[in-house]
PDB file of N, H, CA, C and O in Angstrom:
ATOM      1  N   MET A   1     -13.544  54.290  25.278  1.00  0.00           N
ATOM      2  CA  MET A   1     -13.454  52.881  25.596  1.00  0.00           C
ATOM      3  C   MET A   1     -12.211  52.277  24.940  1.00  0.00           C
ATOM      4  O   MET A   1     -11.969  52.477  23.750  1.00  0.00           O
ATOM      5  N   GLY A   2     -11.441  51.549  25.716  1.00  0.00           N
ATOM      6  H   GLY A   2     -11.638  51.387  26.683  1.00  0.00           H
ATOM      7  CA  GLY A   2     -10.248  50.926  25.175  1.00  0.00           C
ATOM      8  C   GLY A   2      -9.041  51.834  25.133  1.00  0.00           C
ATOM      9  O   GLY A   2      -7.952  51.396  24.765  1.00  0.00           O
ATOM     10  N   LEU A   3      -9.211  53.094  25.504  1.00  0.00           N
ATOM     11  H   LEU A   3     -10.096  53.450  25.803  1.00  0.00           H
ATOM     12  CA  LEU A   3      -8.115  54.049  25.434  1.00  0.00           C
ATOM     13  C   LEU A   3      -7.014  53.708  26.433  1.00  0.00           C
ATOM     14  O   LEU A   3      -5.834  53.876  26.124  1.00  0.00           O
ATOM     15  N   GLY A   4      -7.369  53.241  27.605  1.00  0.00           N
ATOM     16  H   GLY A   4      -8.327  53.105  27.857  1.00  0.00           H
ATOM     17  CA  GLY A   4      -6.380  52.891  28.630  1.00  0.00           C
ATOM     18  C   GLY A   4      -5.439  51.790  28.168  1.00  0.00           C
ATOM     19  O   GLY A   4      -4.236  51.852  28.418  1.00  0.00           O
ATOM     20  N   LEU A   5      -5.977  50.795  27.503  1.00  0.00           N
ATOM     21  H   LEU A   5      -6.955  50.744  27.301  1.00  0.00           H
ATOM     22  CA  LEU A   5      -5.148  49.698  26.999  1.00  0.00           C
ATOM     23  C   LEU A   5      -4.190  50.210  25.925  1.00  0.00           C
ATOM     24  O   LEU A   5      -3.026  49.809  25.893  1.00  0.00           O
ATOM     25  N   TYR A   6      -4.664  51.082  25.057  1.00  0.00           N
ATOM     26  H   TYR A   6      -5.609  51.407  25.083  1.00  0.00           H
ATOM     27  CA  TYR A   6      -3.811  51.649  24.018  1.00  0.00           C
ATOM     28  C   TYR A   6      -2.673  52.469  24.634  1.00  0.00           C
ATOM     29  O   TYR A   6      -1.516  52.331  24.237  1.00  0.00           O
ATOM     30  N   ILE A   7      -3.008  53.316  25.600  1.00  0.00           N
ATOM     31  H   ILE A   7      -3.948  53.428  25.923  1.00  0.00           H
ATOM     32  CA  ILE A   7      -1.992  54.157  26.247  1.00  0.00           C
ATOM     33  C   ILE A   7      -0.965  53.290  26.966  1.00  0.00           C
ATOM     34  O   ILE A   7       0.237  53.531  26.857  1.00  0.00           O
ATOM     35  N   SER A   8      -1.429  52.290  27.693  1.00  0.00           N
ATOM     36  H   SER A   8      -2.406  52.094  27.781  1.00  0.00           H
ATOM     37  CA  SER A   8      -0.522  51.379  28.399  1.00  0.00           C
ATOM     38  C   SER A   8       0.410  50.667  27.429  1.00  0.00           C
ATOM     39  O   SER A   8       1.616  50.592  27.668  1.00  0.00           O
ATOM     40  N   ALA A   9      -0.134  50.151  26.349  1.00  0.00           N
ATOM     41  H   ALA A   9      -1.113  50.212  26.155  1.00  0.00           H
ATOM     42  CA  ALA A   9       0.669  49.432  25.361  1.00  0.00           C
ATOM     43  C   ALA A   9       1.719  50.354  24.741  1.00  0.00           C
ATOM     44  O   ALA A   9       2.844  49.921  24.489  1.00  0.00           O
ATOM     45  N   GLU A  10       1.373  51.606  24.494  1.00  0.00           N
ATOM     46  H   GLU A  10       0.460  51.958  24.699  1.00  0.00           H
ATOM     47  CA  GLU A  10       2.313  52.554  23.905  1.00  0.00           C
ATOM     48  C   GLU A  10       3.458  52.864  24.869  1.00  0.00           C
ATOM     49  O   GLU A  10       4.615  52.933  24.453  1.00  0.00           O
ATOM     50  N   ILE A  11       3.146  53.051  26.144  1.00  0.00           N
ATOM     51  H   ILE A  11       2.206  52.995  26.481  1.00  0.00           H
ATOM     52  CA  ILE A  11       4.193  53.299  27.152  1.00  0.00           C
ATOM     53  C   ILE A  11       5.132  52.105  27.234  1.00  0.00           C
ATOM     54  O   ILE A  11       6.351  52.271  27.259  1.00  0.00           O
ATOM     55  N   ILE A  12       4.569  50.905  27.277  1.00  0.00           N
ATOM     56  H   ILE A  12       3.579  50.771  27.257  1.00  0.00           H
ATOM     57  CA  ILE A  12       5.374  49.686  27.359  1.00  0.00           C
ATOM     58  C   ILE A  12       6.242  49.539  26.120  1.00  0.00           C
ATOM     59  O   ILE A  12       7.416  49.185  26.231  1.00  0.00           O
ATOM     60  N   ARG A  13       5.683  49.804  24.936  1.00  0.00           N
ATOM     61  H   ARG A  13       4.730  50.091  24.846  1.00  0.00           H
ATOM     62  CA  ARG A  13       6.443  49.711  23.685  1.00  0.00           C
ATOM     63  C   ARG A  13       7.611  50.694  23.682  1.00  0.00           C
ATOM     64  O   ARG A  13       8.706  50.352  23.237  1.00  0.00           O
ATOM     65  N   ARG A  14       7.385  51.905  24.172  1.00  0.00           N
ATOM     66  H   ARG A  14       6.495  52.183  24.533  1.00  0.00           H
ATOM     67  CA  ARG A  14       8.445  52.919  24.193  1.00  0.00           C
ATOM     68  C   ARG A  14       9.560  52.592  25.183  1.00  0.00           C
ATOM     69  O   ARG A  14      10.641  53.178  25.130  1.00  0.00           O
ATOM     70  N   HIS A  15       9.284  51.651  26.087  1.00  0.00           N
ATOM     71  H   HIS A  15       8.406  51.175  26.130  1.00  0.00           H
ATOM     72  CA  HIS A  15      10.311  51.184  27.016  1.00  0.00           C
ATOM     73  C   HIS A  15      10.864  49.820  26.590  1.00  0.00           C
ATOM     74  O   HIS A  15      11.439  49.091  27.399  1.00  0.00           O
ATOM     75  N   SER A  16      10.680  49.491  25.318  1.00  0.00           N
ATOM     76  H   SER A  16      10.213  50.083  24.661  1.00  0.00           H
ATOM     77  CA  SER A  16      11.167  48.229  24.721  1.00  0.00           C
ATOM     78  C   SER A  16      10.550  46.999  25.354  1.00  0.00           C
ATOM     79  O   SER A  16      11.187  45.948  25.416  1.00  0.00           O
ATOM     80  N   GLY A  17       9.329  47.115  25.821  1.00  0.00           N
ATOM     81  H   GLY A  17       8.812  47.969  25.771  1.00  0.00           H
ATOM     82  CA  GLY A  17       8.639  45.984  26.425  1.00  0.00           C
ATOM     83  C   GLY A  17       7.716  45.302  25.435  1.00  0.00           C
ATOM     84  O   GLY A  17       7.666  45.660  24.258  1.00  0.00           O
ATOM     85  N   GLN A  18       6.993  44.322  25.925  1.00  0.00           N
ATOM     86  H   GLN A  18       7.033  44.031  26.881  1.00  0.00           H
ATOM     87  CA  GLN A  18       6.048  43.569  25.112  1.00  0.00           C
ATOM     88  C   GLN A  18       4.731  43.464  25.857  1.00  0.00           C
ATOM     89  O   GLN A  18       4.706  43.448  27.087  1.00  0.00           O
ATOM     90  N   THR A  19       3.634  43.393  25.110  1.00  0.00           N
ATOM     91  H   THR A  19       3.654  43.406  24.111  1.00  0.00           H
ATOM     92  CA  THR A  19       2.317  43.180  25.693  1.00  0.00           C
ATOM     93  C   THR A  19       1.681  41.971  25.023  1.00  0.00           C
ATOM     94  O   THR A  19       2.056  41.591  23.914  1.00  0.00           O
ATOM     95  N   GLY A  20       0.735  41.383  25.697  1.00  0.00           N
ATOM     96  H   GLY A  20       0.431  41.691  26.599  1.00  0.00           H
ATOM     97  CA  GLY A  20       0.041  40.245  25.119  1.00  0.00           C
ATOM     98  C   GLY A  20      -1.257  39.981  25.850  1.00  0.00           C
ATOM     99  O   GLY A  20      -1.558  40.602  26.869  1.00  0.00           O
ATOM    100  N   VAL A  21      -2.012  39.055  25.313  1.00  0.00           N
ATOM    101  H   VAL A  21      -1.768  38.550  24.485  1.00  0.00           H
ATOM    102  CA  VAL A  21      -3.289  38.680  25.920  1.00  0.00           C
ATOM    103  C   VAL A  21      -3.470  37.174  25.800  1.00  0.00           C
ATOM    104  O   VAL A  21      -3.136  36.573  24.779  1.00  0.00           O
ATOM    105  N   ASP A  22      -3.995  36.587  26.842  1.00  0.00           N
ATOM    106  H   ASP A  22      -4.266  37.075  27.672  1.00  0.00           H
ATOM    107  CA  ASP A  22      -4.402  35.184  26.855  1.00  0.00           C
ATOM    108  C   ASP A  22      -5.914  35.195  27.065  1.00  0.00           C
ATOM    109  O   ASP A  22      -6.403  35.771  28.037  1.00  0.00           O
ATOM    110  N   SER A  23      -6.651  34.561  26.157  1.00  0.00           N
ATOM    111  H   SER A  23      -6.253  34.093  25.368  1.00  0.00           H
ATOM    112  CA  SER A  23      -8.103  34.621  26.202  1.00  0.00           C
ATOM    113  C   SER A  23      -8.717  33.250  25.971  1.00  0.00           C
ATOM    114  O   SER A  23      -8.248  32.470  25.142  1.00  0.00           O
ATOM    115  N   MET A  24      -9.785  32.973  26.729  1.00  0.00           N
ATOM    116  H   MET A  24     -10.165  33.607  27.403  1.00  0.00           H
ATOM    117  CA  MET A  24     -10.544  31.734  26.553  1.00  0.00           C
ATOM    118  C   MET A  24     -12.025  32.083  26.533  1.00  0.00           C
ATOM    119  O   MET A  24     -12.521  32.781  27.417  1.00  0.00           O
ATOM    120  N   ILE A  25     -12.716  31.596  25.528  1.00  0.00           N
ATOM    121  H   ILE A  25     -12.313  31.028  24.810  1.00  0.00           H
ATOM    122  CA  ILE A  25     -14.152  31.847  25.412  1.00  0.00           C
ATOM    123  C   ILE A  25     -14.862  31.344  26.667  1.00  0.00           C
ATOM    124  O   ILE A  25     -14.673  30.202  27.086  1.00  0.00           O
ATOM    125  N   GLY A  26     -15.669  32.202  27.249  1.00  0.00           N
ATOM    126  H   GLY A  26     -15.822  33.129  26.909  1.00  0.00           H
ATOM    127  CA  GLY A  26     -16.430  31.845  28.443  1.00  0.00           C
ATOM    128  C   GLY A  26     -15.648  31.964  29.738  1.00  0.00           C
ATOM    129  O   GLY A  26     -16.224  31.840  30.819  1.00  0.00           O
ATOM    130  N   LYS A  27     -14.344  32.202  29.649  1.00  0.00           N
ATOM    131  H   LYS A  27     -13.876  32.303  28.771  1.00  0.00           H
ATOM    132  CA  LYS A  27     -13.502  32.297  30.843  1.00  0.00           C
ATOM    133  C   LYS A  27     -12.988  33.718  31.080  1.00  0.00           C
ATOM    134  O   LYS A  27     -12.759  34.113  32.224  1.00  0.00           O
ATOM    135  N   GLY A  28     -12.806  34.489  29.997  1.00  0.00           N
ATOM    136  H   GLY A  28     -12.991  34.168  29.069  1.00  0.00           H
ATOM    137  CA  GLY A  28     -12.294  35.847  30.117  1.00  0.00           C
ATOM    138  C   GLY A  28     -10.918  35.977  29.504  1.00  0.00           C
ATOM    139  O   GLY A  28     -10.423  35.073  28.832  1.00  0.00           O
ATOM    140  N   SER A  29     -10.314  37.128  29.753  1.00  0.00           N
ATOM    141  H   SER A  29     -10.716  37.863  30.299  1.00  0.00           H
ATOM    142  CA  SER A  29      -9.011  37.445  29.175  1.00  0.00           C
ATOM    143  C   SER A  29      -8.056  37.929  30.242  1.00  0.00           C
ATOM    144  O   SER A  29      -8.463  38.564  31.215  1.00  0.00           O
ATOM    145  N   SER A  30      -6.785  37.628  30.054  1.00  0.00           N
ATOM    146  H   SER A  30      -6.455  37.113  29.263  1.00  0.00           H
ATOM    147  CA  SER A  30      -5.719  38.127  30.922  1.00  0.00           C
ATOM    148  C   SER A  30      -4.721  38.863  30.041  1.00  0.00           C
ATOM    149  O   SER A  30      -4.192  38.306  29.080  1.00  0.00           O
ATOM    150  N   PHE A  31      -4.474  40.110  30.378  1.00  0.00           N
ATOM    151  H   PHE A  31      -4.904  40.563  31.158  1.00  0.00           H
ATOM    152  CA  PHE A  31      -3.498  40.908  29.651  1.00  0.00           C
ATOM    153  C   PHE A  31      -2.204  40.907  30.443  1.00  0.00           C
ATOM    154  O   PHE A  31      -2.227  40.955  31.673  1.00  0.00           O
ATOM    155  N   TRP A  32      -1.084  40.854  29.753  1.00  0.00           N
ATOM    156  H   TRP A  32      -1.065  40.815  28.754  1.00  0.00           H
ATOM    157  CA  TRP A  32       0.213  40.803  30.429  1.00  0.00           C
ATOM    158  C   TRP A  32       1.192  41.729  29.717  1.00  0.00           C
ATOM    159  O   TRP A  32       0.979  42.125  28.571  1.00  0.00           O
ATOM    160  N   PHE A  33       2.269  42.064  30.422  1.00  0.00           N
ATOM    161  H   PHE A  33       2.442  41.743  31.353  1.00  0.00           H
ATOM    162  CA  PHE A  33       3.331  42.851  29.800  1.00  0.00           C
ATOM    163  C   PHE A  33       4.667  42.485  30.425  1.00  0.00           C
ATOM    164  O   PHE A  33       4.729  41.995  31.552  1.00  0.00           O
ATOM    165  N   THR A  34       5.732  42.731  29.676  1.00  0.00           N
ATOM    166  H   THR A  34       5.682  43.129  28.760  1.00  0.00           H
ATOM    167  CA  THR A  34       7.087  42.549  30.180  1.00  0.00           C
ATOM    168  C   THR A  34       7.881  43.809  29.870  1.00  0.00           C
ATOM    169  O   THR A  34       7.623  44.497  28.882  1.00  0.00           O
ATOM    170  N   LEU A  35       8.838  44.095  30.720  1.00  0.00           N
ATOM    171  H   LEU A  35       9.048  43.536  31.522  1.00  0.00           H
ATOM    172  CA  LEU A  35       9.769  45.208  30.512  1.00  0.00           C
ATOM    173  C   LEU A  35      11.174  44.685  30.708  1.00  0.00           C
ATOM    174  O   LEU A  35      11.395  43.821  31.557  1.00  0.00           O
ATOM    175  N   PRO A  36      12.138  45.193  29.934  1.00  0.00           N
ATOM    176  CA  PRO A  36      13.508  44.724  30.114  1.00  0.00           C
ATOM    177  C   PRO A  36      14.052  45.167  31.471  1.00  0.00           C
ATOM    178  O   PRO A  36      13.687  46.221  31.990  1.00  0.00           O
ATOM    179  N   ASP A  37      14.920  44.350  32.023  1.00  0.00           N
ATOM    180  H   ASP A  37      15.216  43.493  31.601  1.00  0.00           H
ATOM    181  CA  ASP A  37      15.591  44.653  33.287  1.00  0.00           C
ATOM    182  C   ASP A  37      16.617  45.753  33.041  1.00  0.00           C
ATOM    183  O   ASP A  37      17.464  45.610  32.160  1.00  0.00           O
ATOM    184  N   ARG A  38      16.561  46.825  33.783  1.00  0.00           N
ATOM    185  H   ARG A  38      15.873  46.941  34.499  1.00  0.00           H
ATOM    186  CA  ARG A  38      17.496  47.945  33.576  1.00  0.00           C
ATOM    187  C   ARG A  38      18.946  47.527  33.827  1.00  0.00           C
ATOM    188  O   ARG A  38      19.858  48.041  33.180  1.00  0.00           O
ATOM    189  N   GLN A  39      19.163  46.607  34.753  1.00  0.00           N
ATOM    190  H   GLN A  39      18.422  46.188  35.279  1.00  0.00           H
ATOM    191  CA  GLN A  39      20.527  46.220  35.099  1.00  0.00           C
ATOM    192  C   GLN A  39      21.144  45.286  34.054  1.00  0.00           C
ATOM    193  O   GLN A  39      22.326  45.407  33.733  1.00  0.00           O
ATOM    194  N   THR A  40      20.350  44.364  33.529  1.00  0.00           N
ATOM    195  H   THR A  40      19.390  44.265  33.790  1.00  0.00           H
ATOM    196  CA  THR A  40      20.899  43.386  32.574  1.00  0.00           C
ATOM    197  C   THR A  40      20.571  43.744  31.135  1.00  0.00           C
ATOM    198  O   THR A  40      21.214  43.243  30.212  1.00  0.00           O
ATOM    199  N   GLY A  41      19.566  44.614  30.926  1.00  0.00           N
ATOM    200  H   GLY A  41      19.043  45.020  31.675  1.00  0.00           H
ATOM    201  CA  GLY A  41      19.163  44.961  29.576  1.00  0.00           C
ATOM    202  C   GLY A  41      18.350  43.886  28.897  1.00  0.00           C
ATOM    203  O   GLY A  41      18.128  43.962  27.689  1.00  0.00           O
ATOM    204  N   GLN A  42      17.894  42.875  29.639  1.00  0.00           N
ATOM    205  H   GLN A  42      18.075  42.813  30.621  1.00  0.00           H
ATOM    206  CA  GLN A  42      17.112  41.776  29.062  1.00  0.00           C
ATOM    207  C   GLN A  42      15.696  41.819  29.558  1.00  0.00           C
ATOM    208  O   GLN A  42      14.884  40.974  29.182  1.00  0.00           O
TER     209      GLN A  42
END
């Protein structure tokens, strides 16, 4: 349990990305990630 999130976060981290979560009690959670643009490096 929870292994998929860990693996995903590690892959994103190794590609210089970021992960995060937005959570509200009674509403649920949304997980997000960003990856740098290969062309601009941002």
